[in-house]
SEFIZA-3560 file (N, C-alpha, C; in Angstrom, 3 decimals):
REM SEFIZA-3560
<numar><xx>10.545</xx><yy>-1.883</yy><zz>11.184</zz><atom>N</atom></numar>
<numar><xx>10.258</xx><yy>-1.727</yy><zz>9.773</zz><atom>CA</atom></numar>
<numar><xx>11.577</xx><yy>-1.572</yy><zz>9.040</zz><atom>C</atom></numar>
<numar><xx>11.751</xx><yy>-2.349</yy><zz>8.042</zz><atom>N</atom></numar>
<numar><xx>12.971</xx><yy>-2.287</yy><zz>7.254</zz><atom>CA</atom></numar>
<numar><xx>12.903</xx><yy>-1.135</yy><zz>6.256</zz><atom>C</atom></numar>
<numar><xx>14.033</xx><yy>-0.492</yy><zz>6.069</zz><atom>N</atom></numar>
<numar><xx>14.164</xx><yy>0.662</yy><zz>5.196</zz><atom>CA</atom></numar>
<numar><xx>13.688</xx><yy>0.358</yy><zz>3.772</zz><atom>C</atom></numar>
<numar><xx>13.950</xx><yy>-0.844</yy><zz>3.292</zz><atom>N</atom></numar>
<numar><xx>13.600</xx><yy>-1.188</yy><zz>1.918</zz><atom>CA</atom></numar>
<numar><xx>12.288</xx><yy>-1.969</yy><zz>1.809</zz><atom>C</atom></numar>
<numar><xx>11.494</xx><yy>-1.994</yy><zz>2.874</zz><atom>N</atom></numar>
<numar><xx>10.208</xx><yy>-2.676</yy><zz>2.818</zz><atom>CA</atom></numar>
<numar><xx>9.312</xx><yy>-2.027</yy><zz>1.777</zz><atom>C</atom></numar>
<numar><xx>8.509</xx><yy>-2.846</yy><zz>1.132</zz><atom>N</atom></numar>
<numar><xx>7.594</xx><yy>-2.352</yy><zz>0.097</zz><atom>CA</atom></numar>
<numar><xx>6.495</xx><yy>-1.499</yy><zz>0.714</zz><atom>C</atom></numar>
<numar><xx>6.201</xx><yy>-0.408</yy><zz>0.044</zz><atom>N</atom></numar>
<numar><xx>5.120</xx><yy>0.485</yy><zz>0.437</zz><atom>CA</atom></numar>
<numar><xx>4.492</xx><yy>1.024</yy><zz>-0.844</zz><atom>C</atom></numar>
<numar><xx>3.424</xx><yy>1.754</yy><zz>-0.677</zz><atom>N</atom></numar>
<numar><xx>2.742</xx><yy>2.368</yy><zz>-1.804</zz><atom>CA</atom></numar>
<numar><xx>2.631</xx><yy>3.868</yy><zz>-1.554</zz><atom>C</atom></numar>
<numar><xx>2.714</xx><yy>4.641</yy><zz>-2.614</zz><atom>N</atom></numar>
<numar><xx>2.547</xx><yy>6.094</yy><zz>-2.518</zz><atom>CA</atom></numar>
<numar><xx>1.736</xx><yy>6.567</yy><zz>-3.716</zz><atom>C</atom></numar>
<numar><xx>0.947</xx><yy>7.602</yy><zz>-3.490</zz><atom>N</atom></numar>
<numar><xx>0.241</xx><yy>8.187</yy><zz>-4.635</zz><atom>CA</atom></numar>
<numar><xx>1.248</xx><yy>9.004</yy><zz>-5.436</zz><atom>C</atom></numar>
<numar><xx>0.941</xx><yy>9.192</yy><zz>-6.680</zz><atom>N</atom></numar>
<numar><xx>1.838</xx><yy>9.898</yy><zz>-7.585</zz><atom>CA</atom></numar>
<numar><xx>2.084</xx><yy>11.332</yy><zz>-7.123</zz><atom>C</atom></numar>
<numar><xx>1.102</xx><yy>11.943</yy><zz>-6.468</zz><atom>N</atom></numar>
<numar><xx>1.243</xx><yy>13.322</yy><zz>-5.993</zz><atom>CA</atom></numar>
<numar><xx>2.330</xx><yy>13.424</yy><zz>-4.937</zz><atom>C</atom></numar>
<numar><xx>2.379</xx><yy>12.454</yy><zz>-4.026</zz><atom>N</atom></numar>
<numar><xx>3.406</xx><yy>12.416</yy><zz>-2.987</zz><atom>CA</atom></numar>
<numar><xx>4.746</xx><yy>12.056</yy><zz>-3.607</zz><atom>C</atom></numar>
<numar><xx>4.750</xx><yy>11.049</yy><zz>-4.436</zz><atom>N</atom></numar>
<numar><xx>5.993</xx><yy>10.567</yy><zz>-5.028</zz><atom>CA</atom></numar>
<numar><xx>6.688</xx><yy>11.650</yy><zz>-5.847</zz><atom>C</atom></numar>
<numar><xx>5.922</xx><yy>12.442</yy><zz>-6.565</zz><atom>N</atom></numar>
<numar><xx>6.498</xx><yy>13.513</yy><zz>-7.378</zz><atom>CA</atom></numar>
<numar><xx>6.631</xx><yy>14.821</yy><zz>-6.603</zz><atom>C</atom></numar>
<numar><xx>6.441</xx><yy>14.757</yy><zz>-5.278</zz><atom>N</atom></numar>
<numar><xx>6.603</xx><yy>15.903</yy><zz>-4.384</zz><atom>CA</atom></numar>
<numar><xx>5.695</xx><yy>17.072</yy><zz>-4.758</zz><atom>C</atom></numar>
<numar><xx>4.506</xx><yy>16.752</yy><zz>-5.291</zz><atom>N</atom></numar>
<numar><xx>3.530</xx><yy>17.796</yy><zz>-5.609</zz><atom>CA</atom></numar>
<numar><xx>2.628</xx><yy>18.083</yy><zz>-4.421</zz><atom>C</atom></numar>
<numar><xx>2.462</xx><yy>17.081</yy><zz>-3.540</zz><atom>N</atom></numar>
<numar><xx>1.641</xx><yy>17.237</yy><zz>-2.344</zz><atom>CA</atom></numar>
<numar><xx>2.302</xx><yy>16.479</yy><zz>-1.195</zz><atom>C</atom></numar>
<numar><xx>2.062</xx><yy>16.929</yy><zz>0.045</zz><atom>N</atom></numar>
<numar><xx>2.642</xx><yy>16.233</yy><zz>1.198</zz><atom>CA</atom></numar>
<numar><xx>1.816</xx><yy>15.001</yy><zz>1.585</zz><atom>C</atom></numar>
<numar><xx>2.417</xx><yy>14.137</yy><zz>2.373</zz><atom>N</atom></numar>
<numar><xx>1.688</xx><yy>13.004</yy><zz>2.937</zz><atom>CA</atom></numar>
<numar><xx>0.750</xx><yy>13.549</yy><zz>4.012</zz><atom>C</atom></numar>
<numar><xx>-0.539</xx><yy>13.341</yy><zz>3.813</zz><atom>N</atom></numar>
<numar><xx>-1.548</xx><yy>13.758</yy><zz>4.793</zz><atom>CA</atom></numar>
<numar><xx>-2.305</xx><yy>12.566</yy><zz>5.360</zz><atom>C</atom></numar>
<numar><xx>-2.159</xx><yy>11.415</yy><zz>4.727</zz><atom>N</atom></numar>
<numar><xx>-2.813</xx><yy>10.186</yy><zz>5.183</zz><atom>CA</atom></numar>
<numar><xx>-1.818</xx><yy>9.044</yy><zz>5.067</zz><atom>C</atom></numar>
<numar><xx>-1.613</xx><yy>8.366</yy><zz>6.168</zz><atom>N</atom></numar>
<numar><xx>-0.723</xx><yy>7.214</yy><zz>6.209</zz><atom>CA</atom></numar>
<numar><xx>-1.515</xx><yy>6.058</yy><zz>6.788</zz><atom>C</atom></numar>
<numar><xx>-1.597</xx><yy>4.965</yy><zz>6.061</zz><atom>N</atom></numar>
<numar><xx>-2.319</xx><yy>3.802</yy><zz>6.568</zz><atom>CA</atom></numar>
<numar><xx>-1.497</xx><yy>2.551</yy><zz>6.288</zz><atom>C</atom></numar>
<numar><xx>-1.853</xx><yy>1.513</yy><zz>7.009</zz><atom>N</atom></numar>
<numar><xx>-1.187</xx><yy>0.225</yy><zz>6.829</zz><atom>CA</atom></numar>
<numar><xx>-2.264</xx><yy>-0.801</yy><zz>6.504</zz><atom>C</atom></numar>
<numar><xx>-2.166</xx><yy>-1.365</yy><zz>5.318</zz><atom>N</atom></numar>
<numar><xx>-3.163</xx><yy>-2.313</yy><zz>4.821</zz><atom>CA</atom></numar>
<numar><xx>-2.435</xx><yy>-3.543</yy><zz>4.299</zz><atom>C</atom></numar>
<numar><xx>-2.835</xx><yy>-4.714</yy><zz>4.760</zz><atom>N</atom></numar>
<numar><xx>-2.183</xx><yy>-5.938</yy><zz>4.304</zz><atom>CA</atom></numar>
<numar><xx>-0.715</xx><yy>-5.984</yy><zz>4.659</zz><atom>C</atom></numar>
<numar><xx>-0.335</xx><yy>-5.273</yy><zz>5.727</zz><atom>N</atom></numar>
<numar><xx>1.054</xx><yy>-5.237</yy><zz>6.170</zz><atom>CA</atom></numar>
<numar><xx>1.903</xx><yy>-4.201</yy><zz>5.467</zz><atom>C</atom></numar>
<numar><xx>1.355</xx><yy>-3.515</yy><zz>4.476</zz><atom>N</atom></numar>
<numar><xx>2.120</xx><yy>-2.527</yy><zz>3.704</zz><atom>CA</atom></numar>
<numar><xx>1.624</xx><yy>-1.117</yy><zz>4.007</zz><atom>C</atom></numar>
<numar><xx>2.569</xx><yy>-0.183</yy><zz>4.079</zz><atom>N</atom></numar>
<numar><xx>2.218</xx><yy>1.210</yy><zz>4.285</zz><atom>CA</atom></numar>
<numar><xx>1.746</xx><yy>1.840</yy><zz>2.988</zz><atom>C</atom></numar>
<numar><xx>0.815</xx><yy>2.782</yy><zz>3.143</zz><atom>N</atom></numar>
<numar><xx>0.351</xx><yy>3.594</yy><zz>2.028</zz><atom>CA</atom></numar>
<numar><xx>0.530</xx><yy>5.056</yy><zz>2.426</zz><atom>C</atom></numar>
<numar><xx>1.303</xx><yy>5.778</yy><zz>1.646</zz><atom>N</atom></numar>
<numar><xx>1.581</xx><yy>7.186</yy><zz>1.886</zz><atom>CA</atom></numar>
<numar><xx>0.780</xx><yy>7.977</yy><zz>0.852</zz><atom>C</atom></numar>
<numar><xx>-0.237</xx><yy>8.699</yy><zz>1.327</zz><atom>N</atom></numar>
<numar><xx>-1.189</xx><yy>9.334</yy><zz>0.423</zz><atom>CA</atom></numar>
<numar><xx>-1.343</xx><yy>10.819</yy><zz>0.739</zz><atom>C</atom></numar>
<numar><xx>-1.759</xx><yy>11.573</yy><zz>-0.268</zz><atom>N</atom></numar>
<numar><xx>-1.968</xx><yy>13.015</yy><zz>-0.088</zz><atom>CA</atom></numar>
<numar><xx>-3.342</xx><yy>13.319</yy><zz>0.481</zz><atom>C</atom></numar>
<numar><xx>-4.217</xx><yy>12.336</yy><zz>0.504</zz><atom>N</atom></numar>
<numar><xx>-5.560</xx><yy>12.537</yy><zz>1.029</zz><atom>CA</atom></numar>
<numar><xx>-6.575</xx><yy>12.936</yy><zz>-0.019</zz><atom>C</atom></numar>
<numar><xx>-6.138</xx><yy>13.118</yy><zz>-1.263</zz><atom>N</atom></numar>
<numar><xx>-7.049</xx><yy>13.496</yy><zz>-2.339</zz><atom>CA</atom></numar>
<numar><xx>-7.656</xx><yy>12.282</yy><zz>-3.009</zz><atom>C</atom></numar>
<numar><xx>-8.459</xx><yy>12.539</yy><zz>-4.032</zz><atom>N</atom></numar>
<numar><xx>-9.056</xx><yy>11.466</yy><zz>-4.818</zz><atom>CA</atom></numar>
<numar><xx>-8.022</xx><yy>10.925</yy><zz>-5.796</zz><atom>C</atom></numar>
<numar><xx>-8.073</xx><yy>9.609</yy><zz>-6.023</zz><atom>N</atom></numar>
<numar><xx>-7.093</xx><yy>8.972</yy><zz>-6.892</zz><atom>CA</atom></numar>
<numar><xx>-7.740</xx><yy>7.923</yy><zz>-7.783</zz><atom>C</atom></numar>
<numar><xx>-7.099</xx><yy>7.693</yy><zz>-8.892</zz><atom>N</atom></numar>
<numar><xx>-7.405</xx><yy>6.538</yy><zz>-9.738</zz><atom>CA</atom></numar>
<numar><xx>-6.467</xx><yy>5.425</yy><zz>-9.311</zz><atom>C</atom></numar>
<numar><xx>-6.815</xx><yy>4.189</yy><zz>-9.601</zz><atom>N</atom></numar>
<numar><xx>-5.932</xx><yy>3.085</yy><zz>-9.225</zz><atom>CA</atom></numar>
<numar><xx>-4.570</xx><yy>3.213</yy><zz>-9.905</zz><atom>C</atom></numar>
<numar><xx>-4.525</xx><yy>3.873</yy><zz>-11.046</zz><atom>N</atom></numar>
<numar><xx>-3.256</xx><yy>4.042</yy><zz>-11.766</zz><atom>CA</atom></numar>
<numar><xx>-2.361</xx><yy>5.112</yy><zz>-11.135</zz><atom>C</atom></numar>
<numar><xx>-2.852</xx><yy>5.822</yy><zz>-10.117</zz><atom>N</atom></numar>
<numar><xx>-2.070</xx><yy>6.868</yy><zz>-9.449</zz><atom>CA</atom></numar>
<numar><xx>-1.123</xx><yy>6.318</yy><zz>-8.393</zz><atom>C</atom></numar>
<numar><xx>-1.189</xx><yy>5.027</yy><zz>-8.082</zz><atom>N</atom></numar>
<numar><xx>-0.349</xx><yy>4.437</yy><zz>-7.044</zz><atom>CA</atom></numar>
<numar><xx>0.953</xx><yy>3.899</yy><zz>-7.610</zz><atom>C</atom></numar>
<numar><xx>2.001</xx><yy>3.960</yy><zz>-6.791</zz><atom>N</atom></numar>
<numar><xx>3.309</xx><yy>3.442</yy><zz>-7.179</zz><atom>CA</atom></numar>
<numar><xx>3.887</xx><yy>2.621</yy><zz>-6.023</zz><atom>C</atom></numar>
<numar><xx>4.637</xx><yy>1.597</yy><zz>-6.352</zz><atom>N</atom></numar>
<numar><xx>5.344</xx><yy>0.798</yy><zz>-5.360</zz><atom>CA</atom></numar>
<numar><xx>6.696</xx><yy>1.463</yy><zz>-5.118</zz><atom>C</atom></numar>
<numar><xx>7.018</xx><yy>1.651</yy><zz>-3.845</zz><atom>N</atom></numar>
<numar><xx>8.272</xx><yy>2.304</yy><zz>-3.462</zz><atom>CA</atom></numar>
<numar><xx>8.856</xx><yy>1.588</yy><zz>-2.249</zz><atom>C</atom></numar>
<numar><xx>10.017</xx><yy>1.989</yy><zz>-1.825</zz><atom>N</atom></numar>
<numar><xx>10.595</xx><yy>1.531</yy><zz>-0.561</zz><atom>CA</atom></numar>
<numar><xx>10.253</xx><yy>2.534</yy><zz>0.527</zz><atom>C</atom></numar>
<numar><xx>9.944</xx><yy>2.048</yy><zz>1.728</zz><atom>N</atom></numar>
<numar><xx>9.580</xx><yy>2.925</yy><zz>2.852</zz><atom>CA</atom></numar>
<numar><xx>10.634</xx><yy>4.006</yy><zz>3.057</zz><atom>C</atom></numar>
<numar><xx>11.890</xx><yy>3.638</yy><zz>2.940</zz><atom>N</atom></numar>
<numar><xx>12.973</xx><yy>4.576</yy><zz>3.195</zz><atom>CA</atom></numar>
<numar><xx>12.975</xx><yy>5.793</yy><zz>2.304</zz><atom>C</atom></numar>
<numar><xx>12.494</xx><yy>5.671</yy><zz>1.082</zz><atom>N</atom></numar>
<numar><xx>12.460</xx><yy>6.817</yy><zz>0.172</zz><atom>CA</atom></numar>
<numar><xx>11.535</xx><yy>7.906</yy><zz>0.701</zz><atom>C</atom></numar>
<numar><xx>10.420</xx><yy>7.517</yy><zz>1.249</zz><atom>N</atom></numar>
<numar><xx>9.476</xx><yy>8.491</yy><zz>1.805</zz><atom>CA</atom></numar>
<numar><xx>10.015</xx><yy>9.067</yy><zz>3.111</zz><atom>C</atom></numar>
<numar><xx>10.608</xx><yy>8.214</yy><zz>3.955</zz><atom>N</atom></numar>
<numar><xx>11.157</xx><yy>8.677</yy><zz>5.231</zz><atom>CA</atom></numar>
<numar><xx>12.300</xx><yy>9.661</yy><zz>4.989</zz><atom>C</atom></numar>
<numar><xx>13.132</xx><yy>9.402</yy><zz>3.987</zz><atom>N</atom></numar>
<numar><xx>14.204</xx><yy>10.345</yy><zz>3.655</zz><atom>CA</atom></numar>
<numar><xx>13.635</xx><yy>11.705</yy><zz>3.251</zz><atom>C</atom></numar>
<numar><xx>12.548</xx><yy>11.700</yy><zz>2.516</zz><atom>N</atom></numar>
<numar><xx>11.930</xx><yy>12.937</yy><zz>2.049</zz><atom>CA</atom></numar>
<numar><xx>11.189</xx><yy>13.674</yy><zz>3.169</zz><atom>C</atom></numar>
<numar><xx>10.632</xx><yy>12.926</yy><zz>4.130</zz><atom>N</atom></numar>
<numar><xx>9.875</xx><yy>13.530</yy><zz>5.236</zz><atom>CA</atom></numar>
<numar><xx>10.123</xx><yy>12.739</yy><zz>6.515</zz><atom>C</atom></numar>
<numar><xx>11.217</xx><yy>13.045</yy><zz>7.228</zz><atom>N</atom></numar>
<numar><xx>11.552</xx><yy>12.310</yy><zz>8.454</zz><atom>CA</atom></numar>
<numar><xx>10.478</xx><yy>12.379</yy><zz>9.547</zz><atom>C</atom></numar>
<numar><xx>9.560</xx><yy>13.336</yy><zz>9.466</zz><atom>N</atom></numar>
<numar><xx>8.499</xx><yy>13.429</yy><zz>10.477</zz><atom>CA</atom></numar>
<numar><xx>7.566</xx><yy>12.225</yy><zz>10.435</zz><atom>C</atom></numar>
<numar><xx>7.636</xx><yy>11.428</yy><zz>9.367</zz><atom>N</atom></numar>
<numar><xx>6.790</xx><yy>10.233</yy><zz>9.239</zz><atom>CA</atom></numar>
<numar><xx>7.344</xx><yy>9.042</yy><zz>10.027</zz><atom>C</atom></numar>
<numar><xx>8.618</xx><yy>9.080</yy><zz>10.359</zz><atom>N</atom></numar>
<numar><xx>9.267</xx><yy>7.925</yy><zz>10.987</zz><atom>CA</atom></numar>
<numar><xx>8.567</xx><yy>7.430</yy><zz>12.259</zz><atom>C</atom></numar>
<numar><xx>8.109</xx><yy>8.304</yy><zz>13.165</zz><atom>N</atom></numar>
<numar><xx>7.418</xx><yy>7.802</yy><zz>14.368</zz><atom>CA</atom></numar>
<numar><xx>6.137</xx><yy>7.025</yy><zz>14.065</zz><atom>C</atom></numar>
<numar><xx>5.580</xx><yy>7.200</yy><zz>12.885</zz><atom>N</atom></numar>
<numar><xx>4.332</xx><yy>6.519</yy><zz>12.536</zz><atom>CA</atom></numar>
<numar><xx>4.557</xx><yy>5.106</yy><zz>12.011</zz><atom>C</atom></numar>
<numar><xx>5.800</xx><yy>4.696</yy><zz>11.896</zz><atom>N</atom></numar>
<numar><xx>6.082</xx><yy>3.366</yy><zz>11.370</zz><atom>CA</atom></numar>
<numar><xx>5.741</xx><yy>2.258</yy><zz>12.364</zz><atom>C</atom></numar>
<numar><xx>5.264</xx><yy>2.633</yy><zz>13.545</zz><atom>N</atom></numar>
<numar><xx>4.809</xx><yy>1.614</yy><zz>14.500</zz><atom>CA</atom></numar>
<numar><xx>3.332</xx><yy>1.275</yy><zz>14.325</zz><atom>C</atom></numar>
<numar><xx>2.683</xx><yy>1.864</yy><zz>13.324</zz><atom>N</atom></numar>
<numar><xx>1.281</xx><yy>1.520</yy><zz>13.052</zz><atom>CA</atom></numar>
<numar><xx>1.174</xx><yy>0.036</yy><zz>12.729</zz><atom>C</atom></numar>
<numar><xx>0.139</xx><yy>-0.590</yy><zz>13.221</zz><atom>N</atom></numar>
<numar><xx>-0.098</xx><yy>-1.992</yy><zz>12.906</zz><atom>CA</atom></numar>
<numar><xx>-1.129</xx><yy>-2.091</yy><zz>11.792</zz><atom>C</atom></numar>
<numar><xx>-1.286</xx><yy>-3.275</yy><zz>11.259</zz><atom>N</atom></numar>
<numar><xx>-2.194</xx><yy>-3.485</yy><zz>10.131</zz><atom>CA</atom></numar>
<numar><xx>-3.600</xx><yy>-2.991</yy><zz>10.473</zz><atom>C</atom></numar>
<numar><xx>-4.152</xx><yy>-2.162</yy><zz>9.604</zz><atom>N</atom></numar>
<numar><xx>-5.488</xx><yy>-1.602</yy><zz>9.800</zz><atom>CA</atom></numar>
<numar><xx>-5.487</xx><yy>-0.229</yy><zz>10.442</zz><atom>C</atom></numar>
<numar><xx>-4.325</xx><yy>0.219</yy><zz>10.964</zz><atom>N</atom></numar>
<numar><xx>-4.227</xx><yy>1.544</yy><zz>11.574</zz><atom>CA</atom></numar>
<numar><xx>-4.051</xx><yy>2.607</yy><zz>10.498</zz><atom>C</atom></numar>
<numar><xx>-4.399</xx><yy>3.843</yy><zz>10.858</zz><atom>N</atom></numar>
<numar><xx>-4.140</xx><yy>4.963</yy><zz>9.964</zz><atom>CA</atom></numar>
<numar><xx>-3.869</xx><yy>6.217</yy><zz>10.766</zz><atom>C</atom></numar>
<numar><xx>-3.186</xx><yy>7.147</yy><zz>10.144</zz><atom>N</atom></numar>
<numar><xx>-2.903</xx><yy>8.447</yy><zz>10.749</zz><atom>CA</atom></numar>
<numar><xx>-3.180</xx><yy>9.506</yy><zz>9.693</zz><atom>C</atom></numar>
<numar><xx>-3.756</xx><yy>10.616</yy><zz>10.145</zz><atom>N</atom></numar>
<numar><xx>-4.133</xx><yy>11.680</yy><zz>9.218</zz><atom>CA</atom></numar>
<numar><xx>-3.794</xx><yy>13.028</yy><zz>9.843</zz><atom>C</atom></numar>
<numar><xx>-3.432</xx><yy>13.987</yy><zz>9.000</zz><atom>N</atom></numar>
<numar><xx>-3.169</xx><yy>15.349</yy><zz>9.463</zz><atom>CA</atom></numar>
<numar><xx>-3.742</xx><yy>16.324</yy><zz>8.437</zz><atom>C</atom></numar>
<numar><xx>-3.974</xx><yy>17.555</yy><zz>8.881</zz><atom>N</atom></numar>
<numar><xx>-4.588</xx><yy>18.545</yy><zz>7.984</zz><atom>CA</atom></numar>
<numar><xx>-3.562</xx><yy>19.229</yy><zz>7.087</zz><atom>C</atom></numar>
<numar><xx>-2.296</xx><yy>19.202</yy><zz>7.469</zz><atom>N</atom></numar>
<numar><xx>-1.255</xx><yy>19.813</yy><zz>6.659</zz><atom>CA</atom></numar>
<numar><xx>0.104</xx><yy>19.536</yy><zz>7.247</zz><atom>C</atom></numar>
<numar><xx>1.159</xx><yy>19.827</yy><zz>6.514</zz><atom>N</atom></numar>
<numar><xx>2.512</xx><yy>19.624</yy><zz>7.036</zz><atom>CA</atom></numar>
<numar><xx>2.708</xx><yy>20.392</yy><zz>8.343</zz><atom>C</atom></numar>
<numar><xx>3.301</xx><yy>19.756</yy><zz>9.316</zz><atom>N</atom></numar>
<numar><xx>3.516</xx><yy>20.379</yy><zz>10.611</zz><atom>CA</atom></numar>
<numar><xx>2.335</xx><yy>20.271</yy><zz>11.555</zz><atom>C</atom></numar>
<numar><xx>1.179</xx><yy>19.876</yy><zz>11.050</zz><atom>N</atom></numar>
<numar><xx>-0.004</xx><yy>19.680</yy><zz>11.894</zz><atom>CA</atom></numar>
<numar><xx>0.125</xx><yy>18.364</yy><zz>12.641</zz><atom>C</atom></numar>
<numar><xx>-0.537</xx><yy>18.240</yy><zz>13.787</zz><atom>N</atom></numar>
<numar><xx>-0.455</xx><yy>16.980</yy><zz>14.541</zz><atom>CA</atom></numar>
<numar><xx>-1.166</xx><yy>15.846</yy><zz>13.806</zz><atom>C</atom></numar>
<numar><xx>-0.627</xx><yy>14.658</yy><zz>13.980</zz><atom>N</atom></numar>
<numar><xx>-1.226</xx><yy>13.448</yy><zz>13.403</zz><atom>CA</atom></numar>
<numar><xx>-2.345</xx><yy>12.971</yy><zz>14.305</zz><atom>C</atom></numar>
<numar><xx>-3.456</xx><yy>12.590</yy><zz>13.721</zz><atom>N</atom></numar>
<numar><xx>-4.555</xx><yy>11.967</yy><zz>14.445</zz><atom>CA</atom></numar>
<numar><xx>-4.536</xx><yy>10.490</yy><zz>14.035</zz><atom>C</atom></numar>
<numar><xx>-4.306</xx><yy>9.639</yy><zz>15.006</zz><atom>N</atom></numar>
<numar><xx>-4.152</xx><yy>8.215</yy><zz>14.735</zz><atom>CA</atom></numar>
<numar><xx>-5.431</xx><yy>7.473</yy><zz>15.062</zz><atom>C</atom></numar>
<numar><xx>-5.845</xx><yy>6.607</yy><zz>14.145</zz><atom>N</atom></numar>
<numar><xx>-6.994</xx><yy>5.728</yy><zz>14.353</zz><atom>CA</atom></numar>
<numar><xx>-6.466</xx><yy>4.307</yy><zz>14.385</zz><atom>C</atom></numar>
<numar><xx>-6.581</xx><yy>3.672</yy><zz>15.530</zz><atom>N</atom></numar>
<numar><xx>-6.088</xx><yy>2.307</yy><zz>15.696</zz><atom>CA</atom></numar>
<numar><xx>-7.200</xx><yy>1.317</yy><zz>15.369</zz><atom>C</atom></numar>
<numar><xx>-6.846</xx><yy>0.251</yy><zz>14.694</zz><atom>N</atom></numar>
<numar><xx>-7.827</xx><yy>-0.807</yy><zz>14.420</zz><atom>CA</atom></numar>
<numar><xx>-8.091</xx><yy>-1.549</yy><zz>15.713</zz><atom>C</atom></numar>
<numar><xx>-9.262</xx><yy>-2.149</yy><zz>15.806</zz><atom>N</atom></numar>
<numar><xx>-9.588</xx><yy>-2.856</yy><zz>17.051</zz><atom>CA</atom></numar>
<numar><xx>-9.161</xx><yy>-4.293</yy><zz>17.009</zz><atom>C</atom></numar>
//
């Protein structure tokens, strides 16, 4: 995964109001989400590296393939990965 690859983040994560609790890969792009409810206007396009710099614990999850997702209950909690079939 390239550092400057396009990804999406919810505004809560981007503004550091909430941690990433849900990470999924859809259409080849990562989505870094807080796990809460969102409006479509709450999403922002970012570079993957910006999120990884803010939370290096996400880096091992960059091997997710399209359709995979990982979720955790809070920062420091273990990730539960759901692989697409």
